[in-house]
C-alpha atoms as a printed R data frame, in Angstrom:
    type eleno elety resid chain resno       x       y       z
1   ATOM     1    CA   UNK     A     1 104.675 133.004 110.829
2   ATOM     2    CA   UNK     A     2 103.408 135.046 107.891
3   ATOM     3    CA   UNK     A     3  99.830 134.874 106.582
4   ATOM     4    CA   UNK     A     4  99.701 134.964 102.789
5   ATOM     5    CA   UNK     A     5  97.172 136.781 100.597
6   ATOM     6    CA   UNK     A     6  95.047 133.661  99.979
7   ATOM     7    CA   UNK     A     7  95.173 132.953 103.714
8   ATOM     8    CA   UNK     A     8  93.316 136.161 104.585
9   ATOM     9    CA   UNK     A     9  90.417 134.810 102.533
10  ATOM    10    CA   UNK     A    10  90.526 131.074 103.281
11  ATOM    11    CA   UNK     A    11  91.311 131.042 107.019
12  ATOM    12    CA   UNK     A    12  88.092 132.820 108.094
13  ATOM    13    CA   UNK     A    13  86.074 131.073 105.364
14  ATOM    14    CA   UNK     A    14  87.254 127.674 106.605
15  ATOM    15    CA   UNK     A    15  86.300 128.529 110.201
16  ATOM    16    CA   UNK     A    16  82.888 129.763 109.061
17  ATOM    17    CA   UNK     A    17  82.180 126.618 107.027
18  ATOM    18    CA   UNK     A    18  83.312 124.401 109.906
19  ATOM    19    CA   UNK     A    19  80.013 125.216 111.612
20  ATOM    20    CA   UNK     A    20  77.975 124.517 108.491
21  ATOM    21    CA   UNK     A    21  77.242 121.266 106.660
22  ATOM    22    CA   UNK     A    22  80.456 119.219 106.320
23  ATOM    23    CA   UNK     A    23  80.008 118.968 102.560
24  ATOM    24    CA   UNK     A    24  81.003 122.615 102.105
25  ATOM    25    CA   UNK     A    25  84.424 122.064 103.665
26  ATOM    26    CA   UNK     A    26  84.824 119.013 101.431
27  ATOM    27    CA   UNK     A    27  83.905 121.030  98.327
28  ATOM    28    CA   UNK     A    28  86.481 123.676  99.203
29  ATOM    29    CA   UNK     A    29  89.145 121.054  99.979
30  ATOM    30    CA   UNK     A    30  88.578 119.463  96.564
31  ATOM    31    CA   UNK     A    31  88.604 122.795  94.741
32  ATOM    32    CA   UNK     A    32  91.976 123.787  96.209
33  ATOM    33    CA   UNK     A    33  93.549 120.308  96.056
34  ATOM    34    CA   UNK     A    34  95.401 121.246  92.866
35  ATOM    35    CA   UNK     A    35  96.780 124.524  94.286
36  ATOM    36    CA   UNK     A    36  99.925 122.724  95.411
37  ATOM    37    CA   UNK     A    37 102.272 125.705  95.420
38  ATOM    38    CA   UNK     A    38  99.854 128.109  97.082
39  ATOM    39    CA   UNK     A    39 100.090 128.796 100.789
40  ATOM    40    CA   UNK     A    40  97.835 130.355 103.385
41  ATOM    41    CA   UNK     A    41 100.585 130.601 106.012
42  ATOM    42    CA   UNK     A    42 104.383 130.393 105.736
43  ATOM    43    CA   UNK     A    43 106.354 129.376 108.808
44  ATOM    44    CA   UNK     A    44 109.720 130.936 108.089
45  ATOM    45    CA   UNK     A    45 111.514 129.256 105.192
46  ATOM    46    CA   UNK     A    46 110.787 125.723 106.383
47  ATOM    47    CA   UNK     A    47 107.068 125.066 105.968
48  ATOM    48    CA   UNK     A    48 104.114 126.281 103.926
49  ATOM    49    CA   UNK     A    49 100.543 125.342 104.779
50  ATOM    50    CA   UNK     A    50  98.721 124.509 101.555
51  ATOM    51    CA   UNK     A    51  95.038 125.529 101.306
52  ATOM    52    CA   UNK     A    52  93.939 121.912 100.820
53  ATOM    53    CA   UNK     A    53  95.890 120.749 103.897
54  ATOM    54    CA   UNK     A    54  94.293 123.423 106.060
55  ATOM    55    CA   UNK     A    55  90.811 122.664 104.746
56  ATOM    56    CA   UNK     A    56  91.448 118.912 104.805
57  ATOM    57    CA   UNK     A    57  92.432 119.124 108.471
58  ATOM    58    CA   UNK     A    58  89.196 120.971 109.250
59  ATOM    59    CA   UNK     A    59  87.337 118.230 107.371
60  ATOM    60    CA   UNK     A    60  89.075 115.562 109.484
61  ATOM    61    CA   UNK     A    61  88.140 117.293 112.754
62  ATOM    62    CA   UNK     A    62  84.530 117.764 111.645
63  ATOM    63    CA   UNK     A    63  84.385 114.119 110.491
64  ATOM    64    CA   UNK     A    64  85.650 112.849 113.843
65  ATOM    65    CA   UNK     A    65  82.836 114.688 115.617
66  ATOM    66    CA   UNK     A    66  80.247 113.157 113.273
67  ATOM    67    CA   UNK     A    67  81.765 109.681 113.493
68  ATOM    68    CA   UNK     A    68  81.850 109.864 117.285
69  ATOM    69    CA   UNK     A    69  78.224 110.992 117.498
70  ATOM    70    CA   UNK     A    70  76.764 108.649 114.871
71  ATOM    71    CA   UNK     A    71  79.207 105.728 115.224
72  ATOM    72    CA   UNK     A    72  79.627 105.547 111.451
73  ATOM    73    CA   UNK     A    73  83.036 104.402 110.261
74  ATOM    74    CA   UNK     A    74  83.990 102.650 107.028
75  ATOM    75    CA   UNK     A    75  87.103 100.487 106.945
76  ATOM    76    CA   UNK     A    76  89.953 101.429 104.605
77  ATOM    77    CA   UNK     A    77  90.969  99.150 101.776
78  ATOM    78    CA   UNK     A    78  93.036  96.353 103.312
79  ATOM    79    CA   UNK     A    79  95.829  96.596 100.756
80  ATOM    80    CA   UNK     A    80  96.179 100.367 101.067
81  ATOM    81    CA   UNK     A    81  96.107 100.000 104.851
82  ATOM    82    CA   UNK     A    82  98.778  97.279 104.631
83  ATOM    83    CA   UNK     A    83 100.977  99.635 102.594
84  ATOM    84    CA   UNK     A    84 100.641 102.309 105.302
85  ATOM    85    CA   UNK     A    85 101.618  99.773 107.991
86  ATOM    86    CA   UNK     A    86 104.661  98.633 105.958
87  ATOM    87    CA   UNK     A    87 105.668 102.285 105.506
88  ATOM    88    CA   UNK     A    88 105.454 102.877 109.268
89  ATOM    89    CA   UNK     A    89 107.442  99.734 110.079
90  ATOM    90    CA   UNK     A    90 110.101 100.557 107.490
91  ATOM    91    CA   UNK     A    91 111.350 103.666 109.305
92  ATOM    92    CA   UNK     A    92 113.303 101.399 111.686
93  ATOM    93    CA   UNK     A    93 115.526 100.426 108.747
94  ATOM    94    CA   UNK     A    94 117.900 103.456 108.697
95  ATOM    95    CA   UNK     A    95 118.949 102.706 112.279
96  ATOM    96    CA   UNK     A    96 119.510  99.009 111.450
97  ATOM    97    CA   UNK     A    97 121.532  99.594 108.296
98  ATOM    98    CA   UNK     A    98 125.229 100.033 108.959
99  ATOM    99    CA   UNK     A    99 126.514  99.663 105.406
100 ATOM   100    CA   UNK     A   100 128.662 102.476 104.048
101 ATOM   101    CA   UNK     A   101 128.620 100.975 100.548
102 ATOM   102    CA   UNK     A   102 124.970 101.640  99.617
103 ATOM   103    CA   UNK     A   103 124.193 105.228  98.610
104 ATOM   104    CA   UNK     A   104 120.873 106.993  98.044
105 ATOM   105    CA   UNK     A   105 119.680 110.470  97.122
106 ATOM   106    CA   UNK     A   106 118.127 111.986 100.251
107 ATOM   107    CA   UNK     A   107 115.232 114.432 100.606
108 ATOM   108    CA   UNK     A   108 117.639 117.356 100.112
109 ATOM   109    CA   UNK     A   109 118.662 115.947  96.699
110 ATOM   110    CA   UNK     A   110 122.136 115.027  97.961
111 ATOM   111    CA   UNK     A   111 123.868 111.686  97.417
112 ATOM   112    CA   UNK     A   112 124.545 110.265 100.883
113 ATOM   113    CA   UNK     A   113 124.763 107.169 103.052
114 ATOM   114    CA   UNK     A   114 121.597 105.768 104.585
115 ATOM   115    CA   UNK     A   115 120.794 107.383 107.914
116 ATOM   116    CA   UNK     A   116 117.767 108.248 110.054
117 ATOM   117    CA   UNK     A   117 116.808 111.928 109.716
118 ATOM   118    CA   UNK     A   118 113.867 114.185 110.445
119 ATOM   119    CA   UNK     A   119 112.679 113.506 106.872
120 ATOM   120    CA   UNK     A   120 111.715 109.979 107.886
121 ATOM   121    CA   UNK     A   121 109.231 111.469 110.348
122 ATOM   122    CA   UNK     A   122 107.976 114.378 108.236
123 ATOM   123    CA   UNK     A   123 107.426 112.282 105.097
124 ATOM   124    CA   UNK     A   124 105.614 109.626 107.125
125 ATOM   125    CA   UNK     A   125 103.415 112.298 108.730
126 ATOM   126    CA   UNK     A   126 102.467 113.609 105.270
127 ATOM   127    CA   UNK     A   127 101.518 110.075 104.219
128 ATOM   128    CA   UNK     A   128  99.454 109.453 107.348
129 ATOM   129    CA   UNK     A   129  97.661 112.808 106.992
130 ATOM   130    CA   UNK     A   130  96.746 111.971 103.375
131 ATOM   131    CA   UNK     A   131  95.542 108.535 104.488
132 ATOM   132    CA   UNK     A   132  93.322 110.014 107.224
133 ATOM   133    CA   UNK     A   133  91.860 112.535 104.751
134 ATOM   134    CA   UNK     A   134  91.160 109.654 102.355
135 ATOM   135    CA   UNK     A   135  89.507 107.608 105.120
136 ATOM   136    CA   UNK     A   136  87.269 110.487 106.238
137 ATOM   137    CA   UNK     A   137  86.237 111.299 102.670
138 ATOM   138    CA   UNK     A   138  85.546 107.639 101.932
139 ATOM   139    CA   UNK     A   139  83.390 107.490 105.050
140 ATOM   140    CA   UNK     A   140  81.476 110.574 103.869
141 ATOM   141    CA   UNK     A   141  81.045 109.261 100.314
142 ATOM   142    CA   UNK     A   142  79.859 105.866 101.536
143 ATOM   143    CA   UNK     A   143  76.973 107.473 103.432
144 ATOM   144    CA   UNK     A   144  76.416 110.118 100.720
145 ATOM   145    CA   UNK     A   145  77.194 108.382  97.385
146 ATOM   146    CA   UNK     A   146  75.326 110.996  95.351
147 ATOM   147    CA   UNK     A   147  77.986 113.523  96.403
148 ATOM   148    CA   UNK     A   148  80.680 111.755  94.363
149 ATOM   149    CA   UNK     A   149  79.424 113.152  91.063
150 ATOM   150    CA   UNK     A   150  79.091 116.631  92.569
151 ATOM   151    CA   UNK     A   151  82.664 116.459  93.865
152 ATOM   152    CA   UNK     A   152  83.898 115.412  90.414
153 ATOM   153    CA   UNK     A   153  82.203 118.510  89.000
154 ATOM   154    CA   UNK     A   154  84.001 120.650  91.576
155 ATOM   155    CA   UNK     A   155  87.307 119.097  90.549
156 ATOM   156    CA   UNK     A   156  86.446 120.056  86.962
157 ATOM   157    CA   UNK     A   157  85.730 123.659  88.042
158 ATOM   158    CA   UNK     A   158  89.061 123.663  89.874
159 ATOM   159    CA   UNK     A   159  90.846 122.471  86.737
160 ATOM   160    CA   UNK     A   160  89.284 125.278  84.693
161 ATOM   161    CA   UNK     A   161  90.415 127.814  87.314
162 ATOM   162    CA   UNK     A   162  93.962 126.431  87.316
163 ATOM   163    CA   UNK     A   163  94.134 126.582  83.507
164 ATOM   164    CA   UNK     A   164  92.863 130.175  83.463
165 ATOM   165    CA   UNK     A   165  95.410 131.128  86.123
166 ATOM   166    CA   UNK     A   166  98.046 129.543  83.890
167 ATOM   167    CA   UNK     A   167  97.065 131.864  81.051
168 ATOM   168    CA   UNK     A   168  97.090 134.825  83.421
169 ATOM   169    CA   UNK     A   169 100.565 133.805  84.595
170 ATOM   170    CA   UNK     A   170 101.830 134.057  81.007
171 ATOM   171    CA   UNK     A   171 100.094 137.427  80.576
172 ATOM   172    CA   UNK     A   172 101.486 138.654  83.920
173 ATOM   173    CA   UNK     A   173 105.005 137.647  82.887
174 ATOM   174    CA   UNK     A   174 104.753 139.558  79.612
175 ATOM   175    CA   UNK     A   175 103.186 142.645  81.236
176 ATOM   176    CA   UNK     A   176 105.393 142.501  84.381
177 ATOM   177    CA   UNK     A   177 102.422 141.977  86.679
178 ATOM   178    CA   UNK     A   178 102.436 140.120  89.994
179 ATOM   179    CA   UNK     A   179 101.572 136.433  90.002
180 ATOM   180    CA   UNK     A   180 103.711 134.319  92.338
181 ATOM   181    CA   UNK     A   181 103.200 136.485  95.399
182 ATOM   182    CA   UNK     A   182  99.410 136.221  95.064
183 ATOM   183    CA   UNK     A   183  98.752 132.716  93.777
184 ATOM   184    CA   UNK     A   184 101.990 130.818  94.361
185 ATOM   185    CA   UNK     A   185 103.225 131.918  97.743
186 ATOM   186    CA   UNK     A   186 104.619 128.625  99.070
187 ATOM   187    CA   UNK     A   187 108.251 128.453 100.158
188 ATOM   188    CA   UNK     A   188 109.126 126.282  97.170
189 ATOM   189    CA   UNK     A   189 107.781 128.738  94.596
190 ATOM   190    CA   UNK     A   190 110.264 129.567  91.860
191 ATOM   191    CA   UNK     A   191 109.844 131.393  88.561
192 ATOM   192    CA   UNK     A   192 110.899 129.530  85.421
193 ATOM   193    CA   UNK     A   193 110.999 131.639  82.318
194 ATOM   194    CA   UNK     A   194 113.005 133.108  79.484
195 ATOM   195    CA   UNK     A   195 112.961 135.937  76.988
196 ATOM   196    CA   UNK     A   196 109.370 136.582  75.945
197 ATOM   197    CA   UNK     A   197 108.012 133.276  77.236
198 ATOM   198    CA   UNK     A   198 107.556 131.529  80.554
199 ATOM   199    CA   UNK     A   199 106.842 127.840  81.013
200 ATOM   200    CA   UNK     A   200 103.341 127.793  82.477
201 ATOM   201    CA   UNK     A   201 103.064 126.230  85.924
202 ATOM   202    CA   UNK     A   202  99.984 128.090  87.228
203 ATOM   203    CA   UNK     A   203  99.512 127.359  90.965
204 ATOM   204    CA   UNK     A   204 101.790 124.288  91.082
205 ATOM   205    CA   UNK     A   205 105.487 123.980  91.940
206 ATOM   206    CA   UNK     A   206 106.682 123.524  88.367
207 ATOM   207    CA   UNK     A   207 105.429 122.709  84.851
208 ATOM   208    CA   UNK     A   208 105.691 118.930  85.341
209 ATOM   209    CA   UNK     A   209 103.472 119.161  88.435
210 ATOM   210    CA   UNK     A   210 100.910 121.150  86.447
211 ATOM   211    CA   UNK     A   211 100.875 118.432  83.782
212 ATOM   212    CA   UNK     A   212 100.659 115.831  86.557
213 ATOM   213    CA   UNK     A   213  97.395 117.433  87.677
214 ATOM   214    CA   UNK     A   214  95.982 118.085  84.192
215 ATOM   215    CA   UNK     A   215  96.462 114.847  82.252
216 ATOM   216    CA   UNK     A   216  94.536 112.633  84.742
217 ATOM   217    CA   UNK     A   217  91.682 115.146  84.541
218 ATOM   218    CA   UNK     A   218  91.665 114.742  80.759
219 ATOM   219    CA   UNK     A   219  91.634 110.963  81.265
220 ATOM   220    CA   UNK     A   220  88.667 111.294  83.621
221 ATOM   221    CA   UNK     A   221  86.667 113.696  81.478
222 ATOM   222    CA   UNK     A   222  86.594 111.790  78.181
223 ATOM   223    CA   UNK     A   223  84.287 109.095  79.552
224 ATOM   224    CA   UNK     A   224  81.982 111.218  81.709
225 ATOM   225    CA   UNK     A   225  78.271 111.127  80.886
226 ATOM   226    CA   UNK     A   226  76.017 114.058  79.981
227 ATOM   227    CA   UNK     A   227  74.822 114.418  83.571
228 ATOM   228    CA   UNK     A   228  78.336 115.345  84.645
229 ATOM   229    CA   UNK     A   229  79.735 117.019  81.535
230 ATOM   230    CA   UNK     A   230  77.802 117.497  78.276
231 ATOM   231    CA   UNK     A   231  79.493 117.089  74.910
232 ATOM   232    CA   UNK     A   232  80.070 120.790  74.210
233 ATOM   233    CA   UNK     A   233  81.527 121.521  77.626
234 ATOM   234    CA   UNK     A   234  83.580 118.335  77.415
235 ATOM   235    CA   UNK     A   235  85.271 119.377  74.159
236 ATOM   236    CA   UNK     A   236  85.973 122.892  75.485
237 ATOM   237    CA   UNK     A   237  87.293 121.470  78.765
238 ATOM   238    CA   UNK     A   238  89.623 119.014  77.033
239 ATOM   239    CA   UNK     A   239  90.962 121.644  74.633
240 ATOM   240    CA   UNK     A   240  91.573 123.972  77.572
241 ATOM   241    CA   UNK     A   241  93.624 121.275  79.304
242 ATOM   242    CA   UNK     A   242  95.593 120.483  76.141
243 ATOM   243    CA   UNK     A   243  96.432 124.123  75.421
244 ATOM   244    CA   UNK     A   244  97.559 124.719  79.005
245 ATOM   245    CA   UNK     A   245  99.662 121.553  78.941
246 ATOM   246    CA   UNK     A   246 101.330 122.590  75.684
247 ATOM   247    CA   UNK     A   247 102.261 125.928  77.250
248 ATOM   248    CA   UNK     A   248 103.813 124.048  80.157
249 ATOM   249    CA   UNK     A   249 106.074 122.211  77.639
250 ATOM   250    CA   UNK     A   250 106.190 119.312  80.100
251 ATOM   251    CA   UNK     A   251 107.156 115.814  79.023
252 ATOM   252    CA   UNK     A   252 104.943 114.448  81.808
253 ATOM   253    CA   UNK     A   253 101.807 115.428  79.900
254 ATOM   254    CA   UNK     A   254 102.823 113.431  76.830
255 ATOM   255    CA   UNK     A   255 103.783 110.417  78.938
256 ATOM   256    CA   UNK     A   256 100.292 110.540  80.456
257 ATOM   257    CA   UNK     A   257  98.612 111.065  77.083
258 ATOM   258    CA   UNK     A   258 100.408 108.057  75.622
259 ATOM   259    CA   UNK     A   259  99.409 105.989  78.675
260 ATOM   260    CA   UNK     A   260  95.770 107.036  78.267
261 ATOM   261    CA   UNK     A   261  95.680 106.122  74.575
262 ATOM   262    CA   UNK     A   262  97.273 102.738  75.233
263 ATOM   263    CA   UNK     A   263  94.876 101.996  78.100
264 ATOM   264    CA   UNK     A   264  91.801 102.814  76.014
265 ATOM   265    CA   UNK     A   265  93.073 100.698  73.119
266 ATOM   266    CA   UNK     A   266  93.854  97.822  75.503
267 ATOM   267    CA   UNK     A   267  90.429  98.039  77.154
268 ATOM   268    CA   UNK     A   268  88.701  98.029  73.771
269 ATOM   269    CA   UNK     A   269  90.739  95.058  72.621
270 ATOM   270    CA   UNK     A   270  89.743  93.135  75.734
271 ATOM   271    CA   UNK     A   271  86.091  93.882  75.017
272 ATOM   272    CA   UNK     A   272  86.547  92.781  71.419
273 ATOM   273    CA   UNK     A   273  88.268  89.550  72.428
274 ATOM   274    CA   UNK     A   274  85.537  88.749  74.935
275 ATOM   275    CA   UNK     A   275  82.877  89.761  72.368
276 ATOM   276    CA   UNK     A   276  81.289  92.146  74.848
277 ATOM   277    CA   UNK     A   277  79.282  95.192  73.835
278 ATOM   278    CA   UNK     A   278  78.997  97.643  76.694
279 ATOM   279    CA   UNK     A   279  77.613 101.051  75.740
280 ATOM   280    CA   UNK     A   280  78.708 102.503  79.087
281 ATOM   281    CA   UNK     A   281  82.361 102.168  78.171
282 ATOM   282    CA   UNK     A   282  82.217 103.467  74.618
283 ATOM   283    CA   UNK     A   283  84.023 106.731  74.009
284 ATOM   284    CA   UNK     A   284  82.103 107.266  70.752
285 ATOM   285    CA   UNK     A   285  83.118 109.816  68.189
286 ATOM   286    CA   UNK     A   286  84.604 112.302  70.648
287 ATOM   287    CA   UNK     A   287  87.997 110.558  70.859
288 ATOM   288    CA   UNK     A   288  89.124 111.034  67.230
289 ATOM   289    CA   UNK     A   289  87.855 114.633  67.354
290 ATOM   290    CA   UNK     A   290  89.905 115.326  70.463
291 ATOM   291    CA   UNK     A   291  93.076 113.817  69.011
292 ATOM   292    CA   UNK     A   292  92.647 115.701  65.731
293 ATOM   293    CA   UNK     A   293  92.142 119.013  67.564
294 ATOM   294    CA   UNK     A   294  95.058 118.210  69.839
295 ATOM   295    CA   UNK     A   295  97.409 117.743  66.870
296 ATOM   296    CA   UNK     A   296  96.049 120.938  65.302
297 ATOM   297    CA   UNK     A   297  96.565 122.924  68.507
298 ATOM   298    CA   UNK     A   298 100.046 121.500  68.923
299 ATOM   299    CA   UNK     A   299 101.054 122.537  65.395
300 ATOM   300    CA   UNK     A   300  99.623 126.048  65.793
301 ATOM   301    CA   UNK     A   301 101.183 126.758  69.198
302 ATOM   302    CA   UNK     A   302 104.595 125.357  68.230
303 ATOM   303    CA   UNK     A   303 104.667 127.498  65.090
304 ATOM   304    CA   UNK     A   304 103.639 130.587  67.036
305 ATOM   305    CA   UNK     A   305 106.487 130.261  69.527
306 ATOM   306    CA   UNK     A   306 109.882 128.683  68.645
307 ATOM   307    CA   UNK     A   307 110.812 128.520  72.350
308 ATOM   308    CA   UNK     A   308 107.958 126.059  72.921
309 ATOM   309    CA   UNK     A   309 109.160 124.021  69.949
310 ATOM   310    CA   UNK     A   310 112.663 123.752  71.358
311 ATOM   311    CA   UNK     A   311 111.482 122.942  74.901
312 ATOM   312    CA   UNK     A   312 108.728 120.539  73.917
313 ATOM   313    CA   UNK     A   313 110.142 118.582  70.993
314 ATOM   314    CA   UNK     A   314 113.929 118.683  71.343
315 ATOM   315    CA   UNK     A   315 113.897 118.752  75.147
316 ATOM   316    CA   UNK     A   316 111.478 115.828  75.494
317 ATOM   317    CA   UNK     A   317 113.357 113.729  72.938
318 ATOM   318    CA   UNK     A   318 116.684 114.269  74.679
319 ATOM   319    CA   UNK     A   319 115.155 113.588  78.099
320 ATOM   320    CA   UNK     A   320 113.733 110.229  77.006
321 ATOM   321    CA   UNK     A   321 117.052 109.191  75.490
322 ATOM   322    CA   UNK     A   322 119.015 110.466  78.481
323 ATOM   323    CA   UNK     A   323 121.036 112.836  76.293
324 ATOM   324    CA   UNK     A   324 120.421 116.013  78.290
325 ATOM   325    CA   UNK     A   325 121.291 116.839  81.883
326 ATOM   326    CA   UNK     A   326 117.806 116.004  83.185
327 ATOM   327    CA   UNK     A   327 117.700 112.641  81.406
328 ATOM   328    CA   UNK     A   328 121.145 111.595  82.598
329 ATOM   329    CA   UNK     A   329 120.377 112.669  86.171
330 ATOM   330    CA   UNK     A   330 117.097 110.755  86.263
331 ATOM   331    CA   UNK     A   331 118.729 107.640  84.859
332 ATOM   332    CA   UNK     A   332 121.625 107.615  87.320
333 ATOM   333    CA   UNK     A   333 119.393 108.252  90.360
334 ATOM   334    CA   UNK     A   334 116.962 105.553  89.233
335 ATOM   335    CA   UNK     A   335 119.801 103.011  89.059
336 ATOM   336    CA   UNK     A   336 121.112 104.152  92.428
337 ATOM   337    CA   UNK     A   337 117.778 103.538  94.148
338 ATOM   338    CA   UNK     A   338 117.087 100.243  92.381
339 ATOM   339    CA   UNK     A   339 120.467  99.069  93.667
340 ATOM   340    CA   UNK     A   340 119.507 100.119  97.217
341 ATOM   341    CA   UNK     A   341 116.183  98.263  96.902
342 ATOM   342    CA   UNK     A   342 117.977  95.100  95.778
343 ATOM   343    CA   UNK     A   343 120.271  95.328  98.792
344 ATOM   344    CA   UNK     A   344 117.319  95.767 101.201
345 ATOM   345    CA   UNK     A   345 114.388  94.078  99.412
346 ATOM   346    CA   UNK     A   346 111.995  93.458 102.328
347 ATOM   347    CA   UNK     A   347 111.417  96.818 104.051
348 ATOM   348    CA   UNK     A   348 113.691  98.975 101.932
349 ATOM   349    CA   UNK     A   349 115.851 101.699 103.445
350 ATOM   350    CA   UNK     A   350 112.966 103.309 105.351
351 ATOM   351    CA   UNK     A   351 110.062 105.508 104.329
352 ATOM   352    CA   UNK     A   352 111.216 109.080 103.730
353 ATOM   353    CA   UNK     A   353 114.908 108.185 103.479
354 ATOM   354    CA   UNK     A   354 115.362 108.432  99.715
355 ATOM   355    CA   UNK     A   355 113.801 110.705  97.116
356 ATOM   356    CA   UNK     A   356 114.269 109.977  93.448
357 ATOM   357    CA   UNK     A   357 112.919 111.752  90.375
358 ATOM   358    CA   UNK     A   358 110.049 109.270  90.137
359 ATOM   359    CA   UNK     A   359 107.679 107.630  92.609
360 ATOM   360    CA   UNK     A   360 108.423 104.049  91.548
361 ATOM   361    CA   UNK     A   361 112.122 103.994  92.463
362 ATOM   362    CA   UNK     A   362 111.468 106.258  95.472
363 ATOM   363    CA   UNK     A   363 108.919 103.952  97.095
364 ATOM   364    CA   UNK     A   364 110.630 100.750  95.945
365 ATOM   365    CA   UNK     A   365 113.828 101.955  97.609
366 ATOM   366    CA   UNK     A   366 112.042 103.220 100.735
367 ATOM   367    CA   UNK     A   367 109.542 100.406 101.393
368 ATOM   368    CA   UNK     A   368 111.138  97.470  99.583
369 ATOM   369    CA   UNK     A   369 109.499  94.946  97.288
370 ATOM   370    CA   UNK     A   370 106.879  94.055  99.887
371 ATOM   371    CA   UNK     A   371 105.540  97.586 100.328
372 ATOM   372    CA   UNK     A   372 105.728  98.496  96.646
373 ATOM   373    CA   UNK     A   373 104.227  95.160  95.611
374 ATOM   374    CA   UNK     A   374 101.239  95.671  97.909
375 ATOM   375    CA   UNK     A   375 100.658  99.197  96.589
376 ATOM   376    CA   UNK     A   376 100.850  98.126  92.933
377 ATOM   377    CA   UNK     A   377  98.392  95.294  93.621
378 ATOM   378    CA   UNK     A   378  96.051  97.857  95.238
379 ATOM   379    CA   UNK     A   379  96.237 100.028  92.108
380 ATOM   380    CA   UNK     A   380  95.651  97.038  89.823
381 ATOM   381    CA   UNK     A   381  92.638  95.947  91.845
382 ATOM   382    CA   UNK     A   382  90.795  99.270  91.809
383 ATOM   383    CA   UNK     A   383  91.718 100.121  88.199
384 ATOM   384    CA   UNK     A   384  90.307  96.832  86.922
385 ATOM   385    CA   UNK     A   385  87.218  96.802  89.153
386 ATOM   386    CA   UNK     A   386  86.256 100.360  88.196
387 ATOM   387    CA   UNK     A   387  86.182  99.680  84.461
388 ATOM   388    CA   UNK     A   388  82.758  98.030  84.261
389 ATOM   389    CA   UNK     A   389  80.610  99.858  86.849
390 ATOM   390    CA   UNK     A   390  79.655 103.125  85.109
391 ATOM   391    CA   UNK     A   391  80.965 105.922  82.899
392 ATOM   392    CA   UNK     A   392  82.127 107.805  85.981
393 ATOM   393    CA   UNK     A   393  83.928 104.777  87.393
394 ATOM   394    CA   UNK     A   394  85.625 104.106  84.043
395 ATOM   395    CA   UNK     A   395  86.810 107.721  84.072
396 ATOM   396    CA   UNK     A   396  88.217 107.224  87.578
397 ATOM   397    CA   UNK     A   397  89.954 104.063  86.357
398 ATOM   398    CA   UNK     A   398  91.599 106.096  83.595
399 ATOM   399    CA   UNK     A   399  92.468 108.865  86.062
400 ATOM   400    CA   UNK     A   400  94.262 106.558  88.502
401 ATOM   401    CA   UNK     A   401  96.090 104.636  85.761
402 ATOM   402    CA   UNK     A   402  97.375 107.750  83.995
403 ATOM   403    CA   UNK     A   403  98.275 109.555  87.215
404 ATOM   404    CA   UNK     A   404 100.444 106.717  88.487
405 ATOM   405    CA   UNK     A   405 102.089 106.103  85.120
406 ATOM   406    CA   UNK     A   406 103.169 109.757  85.309
407 ATOM   407    CA   UNK     A   407 104.184 109.401  88.953
408 ATOM   408    CA   UNK     A   408 106.137 106.197  88.371
409 ATOM   409    CA   UNK     A   409 108.060 107.793  85.501
410 ATOM   410    CA   UNK     A   410 108.617 111.423  86.433
411 ATOM   411    CA   UNK     A   411 106.920 112.665  89.634
412 ATOM   412    CA   UNK     A   412 107.993 111.535  93.131
413 ATOM   413    CA   UNK     A   413 105.267 113.355  95.082
414 ATOM   414    CA   UNK     A   414 102.267 111.256  96.287
415 ATOM   415    CA   UNK     A   415 101.013 113.748  98.882
416 ATOM   416    CA   UNK     A   416  98.680 115.875  96.760
417 ATOM   417    CA   UNK     A   417  95.196 115.490  98.204
418 ATOM   418    CA   UNK     A   418  93.497 115.134  94.804
419 ATOM   419    CA   UNK     A   419  95.075 111.654  94.620
420 ATOM   420    CA   UNK     A   420  93.561 110.524  97.908
421 ATOM   421    CA   UNK     A   421  90.196 112.119  97.145
422 ATOM   422    CA   UNK     A   422  90.011 110.037  93.958
423 ATOM   423    CA   UNK     A   423  90.981 106.905  95.910
424 ATOM   424    CA   UNK     A   424  88.068 107.541  98.284
425 ATOM   425    CA   UNK     A   425  85.594 108.071  95.429
426 ATOM   426    CA   UNK     A   426  86.842 105.026  93.521
427 ATOM   427    CA   UNK     A   427  86.624 102.679  96.488
428 ATOM   428    CA   UNK     A   428  83.145 103.911  97.374
429 ATOM   429    CA   UNK     A   429  81.848 103.166  93.861
430 ATOM   430    CA   UNK     A   430  83.332  99.665  94.075
431 ATOM   431    CA   UNK     A   431  81.834  99.080  97.539
432 ATOM   432    CA   UNK     A   432  78.382 100.216  96.421
433 ATOM   433    CA   UNK     A   433  78.523  98.004  93.346
434 ATOM   434    CA   UNK     A   434  79.454  94.969  95.433
């Protein structure tokens, strides 16, 4: 066991805050939820303890004490709970499947037959931990609804910090300064770079994971009211996200941006068709300004660095068409897991058995059409219900939609706590409205 640099700061701070108001542990958990490649403790080369997992666990323990004393407990969403139950039941599948003909890509990124491994347990434990964190946060939000807006602000502060650390990472690479050892000390940390330029990943595992965190935050921020984010700060915040995302040269960001634009257009068309005028949902004049500045920034940055141009334009085009190695690999693995899901449509091949390059084929293969169908219905329900409550809820609707479009196309990891924090906030707003 080796304590990392961030750990020397966060371990005692977490213990100190445990004996204070529970909201402070929650604030810290939210702030570090995007630091997905940071670690406070490494256990050999097998496991890294993320800051948000450590703080989230403290939040769970503190919540259990409060729930026990005050007898306050809010039920989880029935569809999300049903998905968790299906996931638990599905892990019996690897021991029941005897076929040698159906292949999957396992958690070690190797093509293999279906078999029960330790990954079935570890992946399920990650899912259950995220679910418990979500349930405790939802319970807290339900009894303290005013805290939701404050927690969104903290997530914004966290995003600013992650973007700034991304810029420092680029500076550190050029000046040969230390970055990974301080801010990115998890066992899966790896430096991606080239001559004179490094793809920015900040405190995440890789550039696509940085984009996966950033683009939903952009989707959330564009509809926030002045009480949460005034117009000047909103423009600066959005430009900061866009510039950082461009430096990451990640296709995931542009997938999310396209999804956001299409969702906003679709929502506006629905309002037009229904002849509804709802000032709470109007984006106003900020949207065309943002898109104009985005195009301007994109042109400037691409012209400043030809490496970005090659990675961003040519690389993304080839990936979408399946012409490069990444595109061909994603396509073949996707087909492999869809085939496995068709062979075992009810409970899949077992949660944690397969790992694709996207969440859709991963969970469809692992939990079958029943599990994946329930989860998609859950997403549809909260995305649609959030749209008409408030500016904040519409932002959360955008956040969840964009995040899962990115996940279903290019990111197989659903265990980042910022996802489950947003679920808790979204469900609380819906419950309070009802």
